[in-house]
SEZADREN-315485 format. One line per 5 residues: number of its first residue (from 1); their letters; for each residue z, x, y of N, C-alpha, C. Coordinates in steps of 0.001 Angstrom, whole numbers. Layout:
BEGIN
NUM> a> Z X Y Z X Y Z X Y ~ ...
END
This chain:
BEGIN
1> msfaf> -7 979 -1416 37 73 49 70 1063 1359 ~ -182 308 2564 -59 1331 3668 673 1303 4017 ~ 526 1297 5369 2198 1611 6210 1552 534 7936 ~ 2569 295 8673 2742 -360 9655 3374 537 10660 ~ 2535 428 12106 4007 1033 13150 4863 380 14082
6> gfsne> 4677 -757 13714 5134 -1963 14560 4898 -1423 16000 ~ 3751 -1258 16251 2829 -1368 17584 1563 -2730 17894 ~ 1945 -3213 18726 679 -4327 19276 152 -4019 19890 ~ -414 -4945 20461 -2458 -4498 21174 -1566 -3723 22417 ~ -178 -3883 23002 89 -3526 24321 197 -1947 24100
11> dfsdd> 410 -2124 23186 369 -119 22628 -467 375 22926 ~ -1902 -153 22822 -3714 562 22699 -3815 756 24203 ~ -4743 1145 24502 -5331 1523 25633 -6844 533 25432 ~ -7394 -61 26634 -8126 -851 27089 -9941 -834 26077 ~ -9083 817 25941 -10918 806 24866 -10583 805 23571
16> eldia> -9207 1445 23080 -8981 856 21850 -9276 -420 21256 ~ -8485 -819 22399 -8830 -2577 21867 -9952 -3145 21568 ~ -11146 -2545 22583 -12471 -3021 22668 -12629 -2676 21299 ~ -12454 -1713 20717 -12975 -1392 19567 -12623 -2403 18117 ~ -10782 -2344 18330 -10202 -3210 17083 -10146 -4691 17328
21> nqntd> -10759 -5160 18690 -10376 -6503 18842 -11832 -6915 18106 ~ -12161 -8031 17231 -13007 -8395 17025 -13805 -9517 17318 ~ -13079 -10534 18648 -13700 -11241 19348 -14217 -10465 20952 ~ -13879 -9167 20778 -14319 -8875 21879 -16213 -8733 21940 ~ -16522 -8747 23298 -18161 -8621 23523 -18585 -7163 23363
26> dkpst> -19828 -7031 22825 -20189 -5559 22225 -20579 -5089 23546 ~ -20348 -5612 24578 -20941 -4268 26381 -19927 -3089 26269 ~ -20798 -1861 26186 -20088 -609 26240 -19603 -316 27530 ~ -18251 855 27478 -17458 936 28306 -18286 1175 29167 ~ -17971 1332 30776 -18733 1725 31570 -17668 2866 32178
31> svpri> -16632 2564 32239 -15892 3614 33234 -15027 4900 32453 ~ -14343 4482 31371 -13429 5235 30640 -13670 5410 29476 ~ -13812 6491 28646 -14426 7071 27545 -13246 6656 26741 ~ -13833 6079 25592 -13016 5405 24045 -12222 6468 24269 ~ -10856 5923 23686 -9709 6980 23322 -9601 7033 21759
36> nplds> -9598 7746 20911 -9380 7717 19816 -8304 6775 19132 ~ -7997 5850 18479 -6666 5305 18012 -5518 6332 16949 ~ -6425 7300 16635 -5515 8542 16130 -4784 9084 17265 ~ -5238 9458 18715 -4224 9648 19398 -3016 9119 19972 ~ -3260 7901 20046 -2075 7270 20290 -608 7138 20195
41> evllg> -43 7695 21691 1173 8225 21493 2564 7369 21004 ~ 1711 5887 20614 2210 5355 19791 2934 5829 18276 ~ 1899 6529 17750 1686 7046 16252 2886 8351 16815 ~ 3398 8873 18326 4088 10087 17594 5717 9353 18001 ~ 6200 8016 17815 7434 7411 18604 8132 7270 17674
46> esvnq> 9732 7797 18104 10662 7930 17080 11150 7060 16101 ~ 10716 6375 16089 10752 5023 14992 9202 5108 13752 ~ 8890 6058 14592 7647 6352 13185 8042 7813 12361 ~ 7570 7634 10975 8009 8465 10293 6374 9526 10459 ~ 6884 10466 10918 5595 11884 10980 5421 12642 9848
51> pkyid> 3945 12794 10140 3664 13449 8684 4523 14520 8431 ~ 4402 14506 7371 5158 16127 6757 4634 16724 5226 ~ 4517 17351 4795 3741 17923 3791 5099 18322 2788 ~ 4682 18009 1627 5832 18159 708 5310 18772 -694 ~ 6248 20123 -712 5547 20976 -1617 5947 20431 -3253
56> lddll> 4935 20790 -3919 5411 20288 -5589 6485 20902 -6449 ~ 6581 21970 -5649 7823 22627 -6737 9420 21753 -6049 ~ 9374 21479 -5058 10340 20845 -4197 10351 19394 -5264 ~ 9974 18865 -5171 9227 17391 -5730 10231 17617 -7182 ~ 9576 18856 -8261 9791 18727 -8978 11715 18957 -9630
61> rslan> 12037 20083 -8639 13115 20372 -8546 14334 19050 -8496 ~ 13651 18240 -7381 14133 17069 -7520 14495 15814 -8781 ~ 13809 15914 -9577 13821 15280 -11114 14153 16175 -12318 ~ 14627 17484 -11832 14809 17926 -13082 16715 16951 -14295 ~ 16052 16974 -14946 16789 16118 -16143 16957 14892 -15659
66> vrlsf> 16217 14248 -14454 15904 12912 -14810 15312 12276 -15920 ~ 15560 11172 -16008 15066 10372 -17578 14218 8970 -17135 ~ 13219 9399 -17402 12101 8311 -16482 11668 7014 -17945 ~ 12137 5679 -17274 11534 5187 -18251 9912 4471 -17821 ~ 8983 4284 -18290 8102 3920 -18034 7493 2901 -18498
71> eevqt> 6223 2436 -18648 4856 1503 -19420 3720 1296 -19497 ~ 3402 1535 -20385 1639 1263 -20779 1463 -167 -20041 ~ 338 -179 -19113 -507 -1059 -18799 -1538 -573 -18981 ~ -2777 -2060 -18686 -4423 -1999 -18940 -4554 -2720 -17855 ~ -5812 -2292 -17521 -6252 -2752 -16405 -7076 -4039 -17012
76> pttns> -7347 -5265 -16155 -7748 -6368 -16506 -9159 -6649 -17370 ~ -10021 -5697 -16465 -11137 -5663 -16858 -11923 -4509 -17781 ~ -11736 -3921 -17493 -12139 -2323 -18789 -10877 -1998 -19416 ~ -9864 -2483 -19430 -8751 -2540 -20320 -8512 -841 -20248 ~ -8516 93 -19425 -7858 1459 -19128 -6385 1644 -19217
81> vlyrr> -6312 2190 -19736 -4917 2747 -20208 -4077 3484 -18974 ~ -2811 2717 -18197 -2501 3577 -17236 -1177 3615 -17737 ~ -225 4487 -17146 1528 4774 -17186 1594 3952 -15774 ~ 3104 3706 -15607 3988 3645 -14462 5120 3989 -14952 ~ 6096 4321 -13324 7636 4177 -14427 8374 2781 -13843
86> elfdv> 9174 2175 -14096 9873 1494 -14690 10198 997 -13439 ~ 10295 7 -12686 11152 -549 -11218 12059 -215 -11624 ~ 12930 -1168 -12559 14418 -1049 -12701 14784 620 -13354 ~ 14255 1282 -13704 14486 2752 -13395 14243 3787 -12250 ~ 13513 3367 -11399 13997 3922 -10211 14867 3038 -9480
91> khqlm> 15584 2165 -9580 16362 1482 -9232 17731 2342 -9538 ~ 17793 2795 -10649 19372 3362 -11289 19222 4523 -11044 ~ 17875 5099 -10749 17872 6920 -10333 18550 6559 -8232 ~ 18253 5254 -7501 18619 5762 -6539 19814 5331 -6423 ~ 20299 4298 -6996 21906 3921 -6919 22913 5484 -7589
96> sevds> 22241 6006 -8173 22865 7229 -8672 22886 8469 -8009 ~ 21694 8415 -6620 21828 9282 -5695 22318 8885 -4027 ~ 23641 7877 -4652 23748 7444 -2918 24732 7945 -2819 ~ 24573 8239 -1316 25575 9596 -393 25690 8983 884 ~ 26364 9757 1511 26771 9507 2643 25466 9796 3875
101> gtnnv> 24520 10434 3344 23679 10919 4069 22047 9894 3757 ~ 22512 8999 3233 21381 8242 2422 21177 7072 3455 ~ 19125 7142 4215 19126 5787 4308 19661 4727 3889 ~ 20598 3784 4412 20967 2197 3965 20213 1564 4172 ~ 19496 1575 5347 18187 235 5871 17111 237 4518
106> eleil> 16474 1620 4304 15524 2049 3683 15992 1571 2335 ~ 17133 2100 1783 17713 2016 451 17992 794 -208 ~ 18288 -462 946 18491 -1661 575 17144 -2624 314 ~ 16177 -2140 1067 14793 -3157 818 14292 -2305 -729 ~ 14497 -656 -1014 13839 -118 -2519 14305 -1072 -3117
111> mgetn> 15878 -1349 -3417 16488 -1707 -4070 16604 -3556 -4232 ~ 15417 -3704 -3500 15521 -5548 -3754 16190 -6368 -2789 ~ 17042 -5779 -2434 18450 -6666 -1736 17907 -7273 -462 ~ 17023 -6999 426 16944 -7492 1191 15371 -8560 933 ~ 14842 -8783 -435 13509 -9431 -905 12425 -9476 417
116> edlrr> 11717 -7800 830 10779 -7744 1409 10058 -6791 794 ~ 8745 -7378 626 7857 -6207 -4 7512 -5325 499 ~ 7981 -5125 2088 7539 -4353 3153 8228 -4296 4292 ~ 8370 -3188 5316 9545 -3454 6499 8418 -2582 7475 ~ 8363 -2836 8544 7527 -1883 9338 8588 -750 9931
121> nvyeg> 7838 659 9226 8267 1690 10377 9556 1752 9151 ~ 9888 1376 7995 10543 1578 7259 10257 2035 5921 ~ 9979 794 5072 9406 1194 3998 8196 177 3588 ~ 6621 863 3162 5680 155 3207 5008 -137 1823 ~ 5636 -243 570 5497 -1571 -309 5460 -264 -1658
126> glksw> 5593 708 -1234 4677 1869 -2661 5420 1792 -3622 ~ 6472 1026 -4057 7130 1177 -5407 6323 172 -6235 ~ 5377 -949 -5538 4556 -2018 -6492 3414 -1550 -6873 ~ 2380 -1794 -7645 1413 -1489 -8211 636 -2744 -7516 ~ 34 -2373 -6735 -690 -3908 -5773 -1966 -4019 -6557
131> ecsid> -2613 -5019 -6921 -3859 -5320 -7455 -5263 -4595 -7067 ~ -5300 -4260 -5416 -6343 -3159 -5441 -6750 -1932 -5886 ~ -5410 -1227 -5900 -5396 120 -6982 -5625 -172 -8249 ~ -5463 -1220 -8913 -5940 -1167 -10100 -7732 -1683 -10531 ~ -7955 -2507 -9061 -9711 -2635 -9433 -10567 -1547 -9034
136> lvdsf> -9645 -212 -8101 -10420 697 -8425 -10258 1043 -9796 ~ -9340 1385 -10512 -9568 2287 -11619 -10468 1299 -12551 ~ -10597 76 -12252 -11739 -470 -13172 -13042 -126 -12380 ~ -13149 157 -11303 -14176 280 -10559 -15173 1685 -11105 ~ -14060 2453 -11292 -14503 3666 -11819 -15532 3837 -12883
141> vknpa> -14508 2864 -14109 -15311 2712 -15143 -16606 2758 -15596 ~ -16335 1343 -15094 -17952 386 -14709 -19047 1106 -13536 ~ -18746 1699 -12707 -19312 2807 -12354 -19284 4221 -11934 ~ -19500 4841 -13130 -19300 6349 -12985 -19640 7398 -12042 ~ -20647 6725 -11642 -21047 7695 -10892 -20578 8075 -8800
146> qisqc> -19676 6561 -9381 -18795 6992 -7883 -17655 8019 -8262 ~ -17587 8593 -8964 -16349 9370 -9252 -17125 11061 -10395 ~ -18300 10807 -10259 -18765 11750 -11047 -19133 13296 -10359 ~ -18815 14399 -10214 -18465 15592 -9788 -17702 15493 -8860 ~ -16296 14797 -8959 -15857 14680 -7448 -14778 16109 -7547
151> qniie> -14393 16682 -6962 -13463 17834 -7338 -12425 17911 -5965 ~ -12273 16796 -5363 -11287 16765 -4166 -11152 15553 -4059 ~ -9843 15148 -4174 -9203 13385 -3967 -8255 13414 -2642 ~ -8526 12714 -2075 -7414 12249 -1006 -6922 10734 -1334 ~ -5751 10205 -1767 -5560 8742 -1726 -4822 8421 -619
156> lgcgt> -4704 7644 85 -4196 7207 1703 -3463 5825 782 ~ -2126 6031 1417 -818 4977 815 -853 4666 -417 ~ -877 5877 -1159 -1039 5945 -2498 219 5498 -3553 ~ 1159 4883 -3029 1989 4365 -3421 2491 5193 -5144 ~ 1839 3823 -6417 2374 4534 -7725 814 5355 -8054
161> slpse> 434 5910 -6980 -709 6300 -7535 -1756 6530 -8474 ~ -1985 5059 -9074 -2700 4584 -10370 -4294 5344 -10228 ~ -5243 4840 -9044 -6249 5438 -9344 -6757 6816 -9332 ~ -5417 8109 -8789 -5436 9638 -8957 -5255 9764 -10076 ~ -3829 9116 -11284 -3656 8963 -11912 -4577 8795 -13302
166> flfme> -5261 8144 -12786 -6487 7872 -13943 -7453 8884 -13862 ~ -7770 9509 -12740 -9034 10470 -12587 -7845 11389 -13087 ~ -6996 12073 -13033 -6334 13046 -13490 -6318 13104 -14720 ~ -5861 11997 -15706 -6172 11909 -16907 -7242 12503 -17178 ~ -8328 11626 -17006 -9771 12347 -16677 -10195 13294 -17308
171> ylrsn> -9849 14049 -16049 -10015 15623 -16250 -9455 16607 -16890 ~ -8073 15659 -17443 -7499 16500 -18556 -8150 15994 -19529 ~ -8558 15045 -19773 -9659 14982 -21280 -10674 15447 -21562 ~ -11267 16205 -20038 -12585 16619 -20439 -11922 18050 -21072 ~ -11596 18643 -21143 -10974 19902 -21665 -11811 21217 -20649
176> intgi> -11990 20722 -19349 -12147 22075 -18515 -11668 22326 -17738 ~ -11397 23692 -17205 -11093 24068 -16106 -11581 24186 -14929 ~ -12720 24121 -14531 -13279 24213 -13336 -12669 23700 -12094 ~ -11745 23013 -12155 -10660 23147 -10932 -11037 21325 -10513 ~ -9536 21061 -9964 -9660 19822 -9316 -8424 19506 -8112
181> nftlc> -8746 18850 -6995 -7549 18996 -6124 -7108 17486 -5916 ~ -5622 17342 -5955 -5543 15964 -5700 -4342 15849 -3713 ~ -4255 15321 -3225 -3963 15380 -2073 -3078 13849 -1594 ~ -2169 13619 -2294 -1720 12269 -2602 -781 11589 -729 ~ -1021 10438 -209 -183 10520 938 419 9052 813
186> dynes> 1641 9122 1469 2876 7694 1495 3185 7511 2709 ~ 3457 6646 3550 4573 6440 4611 5678 6880 3906 ~ 5873 6950 2593 7602 6695 2265 7739 8285 1577 ~ 8978 9697 1982 8489 10165 1003 9156 9964 -661 ~ 9972 8839 -437 10866 8406 -1601 9697 8142 -2343
191> virlv> 9029 7181 -2227 7526 6856 -3073 7136 7836 -3730 ~ 6747 9222 -3137 5927 9608 -3747 6888 10400 -4928 ~ 8286 10568 -4528 9411 11423 -5394 9451 10431 -6548 ~ 9486 8967 -6134 10498 8028 -7444 9517 7946 -7906 ~ 8153 7710 -7896 6844 6909 -8431 5505 7759 -8438
196> sipnl> 5539 8432 -7453 4158 8951 -7551 4004 10436 -8653 ~ 4636 11519 -8542 4413 12569 -9321 5282 12105 -10433 ~ 6382 11108 -10689 6855 10645 -12201 5565 9647 -12632 ~ 4584 9281 -12530 3875 8942 -12900 2706 9639 -13046 ~ 2155 10796 -12203 1637 12120 -12957 2056 12608 -13932
201> ivswa> 3301 13051 -14123 4060 13790 -15142 4034 12950 -16469 ~ 3820 11672 -16463 4058 10950 -17407 2650 10502 -18233 ~ 1729 10589 -16985 703 10627 -17607 -812 12054 -18513 ~ 497 12744 -18071 223 14397 -18594 710 14422 -19752 ~ 1933 13984 -19738 2410 14105 -21221 2057 13346 -22400
206> ktvis> 1921 11978 -21646 1027 11316 -22687 -252 11356 -23178 ~ -1173 12004 -22691 -2784 12811 -22231 -2706 14022 -23312 ~ -1584 14913 -22777 -2352 16268 -23454 -1050 16693 -24521 ~ 312 16623 -24435 949 17251 -25768 1372 16061 -26451 ~ 1255 17030 -27784 1786 16428 -28858 2551 15836 -29342
211> neqwi> 3158 14841 -30957 4125 14147 -30993 5162 15544 -30679 ~ 4556 16779 -31535 5810 17595 -31676 6497 18045 -30304 ~ 5570 18491 -29659 5743 18804 -28249 6393 17689 -27396 ~ 5903 16526 -27700 7121 15223 -26882 8418 15679 -27601 ~ 8927 15949 -28413 10080 16101 -29118 10457 17655 -28728
216> elqas> 10342 18475 -28932 10669 19797 -28563 10672 20011 -26934 ~ 9755 19528 -26414 9966 19617 -24728 10635 18790 -24214 ~ 11478 17795 -24993 12675 17202 -24473 13965 17527 -24872 ~ 14475 18283 -25674 14975 18883 -26586 16292 18787 -25560 ~ 17196 18730 -25983 18692 19209 -25357 20141 19570 -25982
221> edsni> 20850 20403 -25055 22133 20690 -26118 22587 19909 -26906 ~ 22363 18312 -26174 23208 17031 -26811 22248 16738 -27853 ~ 22323 16721 -29014 21105 16407 -29939 21643 14453 -30336 ~ 22364 13970 -29816 22866 12976 -29948 21999 11744 -28731 ~ 21533 12486 -27905 20444 11998 -26770 19046 11691 -27595
226> piasd> 18740 10399 -27794 17438 9833 -28412 16202 10296 -27935 ~ 14998 10168 -28377 13849 10431 -27523 13479 9316 -27843 ~ 12863 8376 -26826 11898 6985 -27276 10071 7832 -26978 ~ 9326 6679 -27389 8101 6897 -26914 7892 6748 -25532 ~ 8841 5749 -24802 8776 4808 -23630 9933 5366 -22598
231> elllt> 10356 6826 -22960 10956 6915 -22025 10891 8866 -21761 ~ 11133 9506 -21234 10540 11355 -20927 11422 11851 -20198 ~ 12489 12677 -20918 13085 13724 -19825 13212 14771 -19646 ~ 12851 14893 -17976 12503 16051 -17494 13266 17186 -17486 ~ 12797 17706 -18752 14041 18891 -19064 13291 19927 -17825
236> eklle> 14028 21313 -17661 13581 22568 -17247 12573 22661 -18031 ~ 12256 22887 -19380 10990 23398 -20175 10012 22027 -20147 ~ 10454 21211 -19932 8943 20321 -19978 8054 20460 -18744 ~ 9206 20693 -17636 8590 20232 -15976 7650 21913 -16380 ~ 8253 22896 -16411 7293 24061 -17043 6373 24280 -17694
241> afksd> 6034 23120 -18503 5087 23198 -19267 3872 22454 -17788 ~ 4654 21379 -17611 3905 20617 -16721 3070 21894 -15582 ~ 3857 22409 -15295 3343 23135 -14044 2144 24274 -14617 ~ 2728 24959 -16139 1793 25828 -16371 577 25218 -16587 ~ 754 24520 -17443 -900 23468 -17846 -1783 23149 -16538
246> lefrn> -1095 22804 -15663 -2159 22964 -14384 -2634 23943 -13729 ~ -1608 24668 -13918 -2298 26522 -13682 -3516 26901 -14355 ~ -3383 26643 -15365 -4562 27230 -16588 -5627 26002 -16273 ~ -5556 24720 -16068 -6409 23831 -16394 -7209 23675 -14561 ~ -6447 24787 -13707 -6861 24802 -12039 -6909 23552 -11099
251> vsfsf> -5416 22589 -11601 -5252 21097 -10537 -4419 21918 -9801 ~ -4545 20817 -8917 -3498 21427 -7938 -3384 19805 -7061 ~ -1553 19571 -6849 -1382 18785 -5907 -647 18966 -4661 ~ -1149 18188 -3748 -280 17969 -2311 85 17073 -2148 ~ 1414 16657 -1510 1749 15253 -1450 2011 15415 784
256> isgsw> 1702 14528 1407 2097 14326 2778 2321 12687 2624 ~ 3747 13158 3249 4540 11461 3867 4250 11343 5214 ~ 4742 9929 5536 4648 9937 7079 3161 9125 7221 ~ 2896 8731 8944 1799 8344 9317 664 8872 9590 ~ -255 7863 9725 -1392 8777 9754 -1393 8994 11175
261> grkfm> -2772 9392 11751 -2604 9726 13039 -3353 11012 13408 ~ -3224 11542 14407 -3621 13215 14791 -2852 14606 13907 ~ -1809 14495 13918 -785 15162 13471 -1218 15218 11849 ~ -1140 13528 11535 -1727 13637 9788 -3115 14450 9543 ~ -3923 14186 10405 -5262 15226 10511 -4650 16587 10287
266> dvlie> -3905 17036 11241 -3556 18475 11550 -2910 18979 10087 ~ -2297 18299 9417 -1467 18948 8523 -2526 18792 6979 ~ -3472 17783 6781 -4347 18199 5974 -5060 19176 5668 ~ -5594 19408 7138 -6631 20335 7145 -5673 21830 7292 ~ -4344 22320 8148 -3773 22852 7532 -3190 23258 6001
271> hkatp> -3437 22079 5337 -3195 22461 4214 -3987 22468 3285 ~ -5345 22465 3808 -6815 22769 3148 -7520 22003 2156 ~ -6580 20586 2327 -7332 19072 1886 -8533 18979 2194 ~ -8839 19062 3576 -10236 18827 3874 -10892 19926 5000 ~ -11649 20021 5751 -13356 19894 4383 -13130 20259 3478
276> lsntl> -13667 19918 2064 -14109 20645 667 -14972 19855 239 ~ -15762 20741 -583 -16814 20084 -1499 -16380 18978 -2258 ~ -17262 17891 -2067 -17201 16789 -3698 -15902 16302 -3541 ~ -15733 15553 -1897 -14330 14567 -1339 -14865 13157 -1847 ~ -13691 12625 -2283 -13172 11247 -3188 -12227 10852 -2011
281> iltae> -12418 9943 -1303 -11099 9305 -478 -10808 7763 -913 ~ -9660 7607 -1139 -9653 6598 -1872 -8325 6369 -1380 ~ -8479 4445 -1074 -7445 3937 -951 -7316 2373 -912 ~ -6034 1627 -930 -5977 204 -1701 -5271 -162 -783 ~ -5192 -1425 -226 -4581 -2493 78 -4170 -1662 1768
286> tiyqp> -4893 -1255 2142 -4472 -979 3676 -4875 -1220 5034 ~ -5636 -2011 5390 -5995 -3010 5906 -5353 -4258 6261 ~ -4598 -4985 5869 -3805 -5673 5816 -3066 -6528 7308 ~ -2728 -5030 8095 -2286 -5577 9635 -3442 -4876 10837 ~ -3623 -6200 11220 -4921 -6106 12379 -4762 -4960 13192
291> dtlpv> -3075 -4950 13573 -3098 -3830 15018 -3264 -1994 14006 ~ -3370 -2354 12990 -3364 -494 12341 -4477 -458 11926 ~ -5416 -1394 11836 -7219 -1397 11622 -8342 -93 12100 ~ -7671 192 13607 -8274 1173 14173 -7994 3011 13597 ~ -6889 2508 13381 -5831 3834 12708 -6469 4695 11490
296> isetl> -6180 3308 10047 -6982 3587 8779 -8646 3564 8853 ~ -8821 2979 10313 -10708 3594 10362 -11368 4633 10457 ~ -10379 4566 11695 -10432 6103 12354 -10620 7199 11176 ~ -8861 7282 10004 -8807 8143 9594 -9939 8579 8742 ~ -10660 6881 8289 -11709 7484 6995 -12518 8048 7671
301> ieliv> -12979 7601 8707 -14270 8057 9748 -14360 9449 9765 ~ -13202 10049 10330 -12822 11306 10359 -13181 12601 9455 ~ -12275 11796 8371 -12497 12723 7099 -13696 12620 6307 ~ -14520 11699 6850 -16055 11687 6119 -16587 12155 7076 ~ -17030 12114 7991 -17954 12900 9277 -17534 14345 9085
306> dnkkn> -16053 14719 8780 -16247 16192 8780 -16364 16934 7793 ~ -16362 16128 6804 -16832 16663 5528 -18396 16873 5736 ~ -18893 15616 6410 -20495 15955 6571 -20851 16990 7395 ~ -20176 17356 8456 -21031 18210 9243 -20716 19321 8503 ~ -19948 19849 7347 -19873 21052 6798 -21175 20902 5245
311> sypvk> -21748 19687 5551 -22544 19786 4550 -21871 19570 3018 ~ -20506 18785 2915 -20231 18850 1708 -20482 17410 1668 ~ -20803 17062 211 -20610 15955 -577 -19385 15012 -349 ~ -19644 13785 -8 -18191 13002 338 -18434 11569 335 ~ -17584 10484 -401 -17364 9620 -265 -15453 8152 -53
316> cllaa> -15884 7264 -63 -14955 6842 326 -14967 5770 160 ~ -13936 4816 -1275 -14070 3479 -1876 -12459 3173 -933 ~ -12692 1762 -171 -11516 1072 279 -11463 306 -810 ~ -10586 -167 -1052 -9987 -1559 -2005 -9072 -2547 -1390 ~ -9592 -3722 -1379 -8931 -4577 -295 -8986 -6208 -587
321> kdiyf> -7922 -7270 -188 -7715 -8482 -860 -9010 -8808 597 ~ -9812 -9780 302 -10788 -10607 1651 -10255 -11103 2764 ~ -8982 -11605 2525 -8205 -12282 3868 -6660 -11570 3639 ~ -5853 -11828 4014 -4494 -11248 3912 -4115 -12467 4852 ~ -3815 -13536 4217 -3450 -14692 4791 -2228 -14604 5220
326> gvggs> -1786 -15010 6605 -176 -14908 6861 -136 -13769 7815 ~ -834 -12668 6952 -904 -10976 8370 -2294 -10964 9013 ~ -3397 -11847 9206 -3971 -11318 9566 -5582 -10360 9394 ~ -5681 -9459 8364 -6577 -8329 8473 -7124 -8798 7070 ~ -8278 -8362 7527 -9846 -8780 6246 -10528 -7782 5777
331> ivdfe> -11235 -7896 5039 -12481 -7159 4907 -13899 -7016 5929 ~ -14045 -8477 5738 -14864 -8267 7193 -14378 -8041 8159 ~ -13148 -7934 9005 -12970 -7181 10116 -12966 -5722 9804 ~ -12809 -5128 8421 -12767 -3650 8722 -14524 -3199 8910 ~ -15250 -4106 7990 -16867 -3901 8052 -17378 -3998 9051
336> nyiak> -16621 -4271 9972 -17137 -4760 12126 -16832 -3015 12557 ~ -15439 -3140 12154 -15355 -2103 13140 -15828 -798 12084 ~ -16380 -707 11241 -16978 847 10705 -18399 123 11419 ~ -18652 -749 10886 -20574 -1158 11687 -20785 -978 13048 ~ -19800 -1471 13905 -19788 -676 15652 -19770 901 15720
341> riatd> -18946 1277 14833 -18593 2928 15248 -19976 3066 14934 ~ -20453 2987 13299 -21844 3317 13392 -23137 3431 14330 ~ -22877 2450 15023 -23922 1790 15701 -23670 2628 16771 ~ -22777 2595 17665 -22371 3282 19103 -21977 4224 19033 ~ -21809 5175 18073 -21994 6950 18100 -22620 7193 16594
346> nlplc> -23781 6593 16325 -24325 6685 15549 -24402 7622 14621 ~ -23296 7477 14119 -22406 8153 12793 -23287 7920 11608 ~ -23492 9223 10829 -24397 9575 9532 -23786 8823 8936 ~ -23489 7398 8525 -22450 6917 7792 -23319 5690 6901 ~ -23117 5332 5668 -23649 4141 4742 -22909 3016 4438
351> lnkfk> -22927 2065 4380 -21554 1061 4273 -22028 378 2931 ~ -21469 -9 2512 -21721 -1417 1239 -20229 -1788 611 ~ -20809 -3095 -119 -19467 -3912 -284 -19803 -4614 -1758 ~ -19006 -4442 -2237 -19125 -4855 -4099 -17820 -5724 -4214 ~ -17993 -7245 -4647 -17327 -7864 -4993 -16443 -7932 -6071
356> vnagl> -15251 -7789 -6300 -14431 -8130 -7458 -14090 -9087 -8626 ~ -14149 -9496 -9460 -14477 -10522 -10099 -12743 -10804 -10680 ~ -12189 -11905 -9504 -10753 -12375 -9823 -10512 -13419 -8586 ~ -9597 -13971 -9376 -9043 -15322 -8819 -9203 -15545 -7214 ~ -8206 -14404 -7037 -7759 -13983 -5526 -9095 -13093 -5039
361> krsiv> -10069 -13736 -4061 -11267 -12635 -3749 -10685 -11603 -3108 ~ -10849 -10676 -3655 -11256 -9225 -3282 -12623 -8247 -3771 ~ -12670 -7270 -2668 -13589 -6249 -2693 -13377 -4918 -2911 ~ -14844 -3990 -2881 -14205 -2856 -2658 -15843 -2128 -1464 ~ -15241 -1410 -459 -16219 -748 320 -16286 715 56
366> lie> -17770 676 -76 -17696 2262 -390 -18413 2418 964 ~ -18406 4045 1520 -18765 4199 2376 -19054 5920 2104 ~ -20126 6356 2407 -21062 7648 1801 -21937 7886 3368
END
């Protein structure tokens, strides 16, 4: 899921609103150049989580000796198998970690005590697996050309990171070591630590290691601790095997928490996540708020255009509900925004939309 920044139309310049508002006319500005929404001062506000690079080693250390309970799920159309950590298990870990330094508001929402899927500037729904992220996985299987030769994956609003997890498992099954980079981004660092990386570790273990290794790598000094097929104890030995196998297969994982914006782009560039050849940008359920549409749209545009300027093959897949009732966002608004930017600035982009066969109308937009 995406994130919202808690700003309204009043926080944008008139020129930013001219791009974002679907009810404006098409007359070009004659006085003030368009200000990129990525440079909005609102994104630097104290209430907004600022972009932060998170090191894989730090994440793994925070999970040492944690026992993960997980489930196997199948996608509705292609029956592709995915693994995700159980929500009750996440809550159990949160409860065990509570101390005086804990963000109590975020904790209450994560624990489900407030009955909220998200709250602006606090939590953006990343613990939940949203339908459109699973739509992306089915789309990969039905349209393999979408993911062929991709070597650099950037997932925005990753949450449970199921699309990246699927691509990771596909790479593992290929038994090649030509190299692949993943950059997973979510507004909440806690989401990355509690579900994004755990899901990747579980998917690695279920794909790569043998039954004997499953037992051996989880063995502890206490022989009475049971080893189950739907649980994974993150022993130091197992985490070291995970890291070593990533290195052997030339797989790199980078993580960024916090809001989109200019600082976010700077972090991506600083850590060499972009521009890179054969980049695939993924995002699901990130356009539900009209006031953040300009920010996510410009983020995608800048990522794609920067790669094209370097003559790197690049494509973007955005999955979303056609209309977010009660909130205001829609696929049409997103298409209109991108189309207007293409026309106004003569951007070298092509946009196509594919419908998802589901009861609730959903779509996938391809930009390349």
